[in-house]
N, C-alpha and C positions, 0 to 999 in steps of 0.2 A: 565345423558346422557353419553353413552359409547364414549370414545375417539377413533376415527378411526386411523388406521395405515397410515403413509404417503405412497404415491404411490411409487412403485419401479421405480427407474430411469432407462430408457433403456440405453443399451450400445450404444456408438456412434462411428463409424468407424473414423470419422474425428478427428484428434488431435486438430484442432483449435476449433471446435465446443465443444469438450469435455473440453478443458481447459477453454474456455470462460463460459461455463455453471458452471464449478466448481468455477471459479472466482466470477461470479454473485452470486452463493449461499453463498460462504464464505463471500463475501462483505456484503450481506444482514444480515448474522449472526453478524458480527462486528458492522454494523450500528445499528442493533436492541440493542445491548448492549450499544453503544456509544451515542445513542440518535441523536437529530437533530442539535446539536451545532457544531459538528465536523465530517466530513466524514472520513472514513478510509484512503482515498488517501491523505487527508490533514494531518491526523495523521502521515502517512508515511513521508510526506514531513517534518513536523516539527521535527520528529525523526531523519531524515537525516541531518537537519540543526543543530540540537543539537550536533550530532557527528562531523559534518564538517562545522562549521560556516564560512560564506564567499563564500561558493561554488556557482557556477553559473548555468545557464540553462543546459549547455552541461554535466556537472558532475552530476547534479540531474537527468536529463533525462536518461542518460546512467546508473546510479545506480539503478534507480527505474523503468525503462522501460517505461517512460511516452513519448508519441508523443509530438511534440513541441507545438501544439495547446492546448492540455489538460494541459500541464505543465503551459504554459503562462496564461491560464485562471484560473488555481488554484492559481498560485502565485499572479496574479493581485487581486483576490478575497481576499486572505489571507493578502495582503498589505493594501487593503481598509479596512479590519476589524481590522487592527492594530496588527496583529499577527506576522508580519515579517517586517524588514526594509531593505532598499537597503544598500549595502556595497561594497567596492572595491572587486573584484574577483581576484583569483590567475591569471587568464587569463585577462589581461587588455582590451581585445576586448569585454567583456561582463560584465553585472552587476552580482554582488554577493548578496546573501541574508543572513541575520541573524535573529534569533528569537528576538522579542521584549520582554519586561517583560510581556505583556499580552499573548504573545505566549508561553512563558515558563510556565506561570501560567495554561493556557489552557491544555498544554501537560501534565503537572503534575496532573491536575484535571481529564484528559481523561484516564490516565494510568490504573487506577483500572478497568474501563470498558473494556479497551483493554485486560487486564489480564483475566477478566471473560469470554470474547468471546474466547480467546485463550484456556482457560481451558475447555470451553464447547466443542469446536472442538476436543481437546485431549481426552476428556472423551467419545467421541462418537466413539473412536478407541482403539485398544489395543496399548501398548507401542511400539510393533514391527510394527504395521501399521503406527503410528506416525512417527517413525524413517524412515520407507520406504518412506512415502509420502514427508517428508521434504527433503530427498535425491533426490527423483524423481523430485520434484519441482526445485531444484538446477540443476540437470542434464539437465532437459528440458529447463530451462532458458538459461543456457550456450550454449546448442546446437542451440537454436533459435538465440542467439546473434551471434554465430559463422556463421550460415547459412546466416544471414543478411549481414555479412561482405564479403561473397563470392559473386563474381559477374559473 
């Protein structure tokens, strides 16, 4: 049976629709590699906690661009599964989080799948396209962050 080519994605005029579509497709790619045990957003949270143990809601939300509801839901689930523990935060007005031994093991186990997903995405582009895309993501994230702060 002949394998059909994927449909061409239409250009979208709306930056929000375009970025959300890109996000969904990339998330599906990473989820396909990572399986059902750990969502890409949870992988990002564990990675952030590995780099910055004890950080709280505000720092995590700001760094990863999570809204409060999504962040709280993910952290609660990860705590229930035993992947993270509460810890004193730098800001004493909020809770901090650290990875548990189970969280460290899960992150270590998931890293090769993340690497495969990352490589699959890179392989679908030229090196110049990869560089341009990663720079464009950073520029767009900073611009949106700045625009949110302007009232």
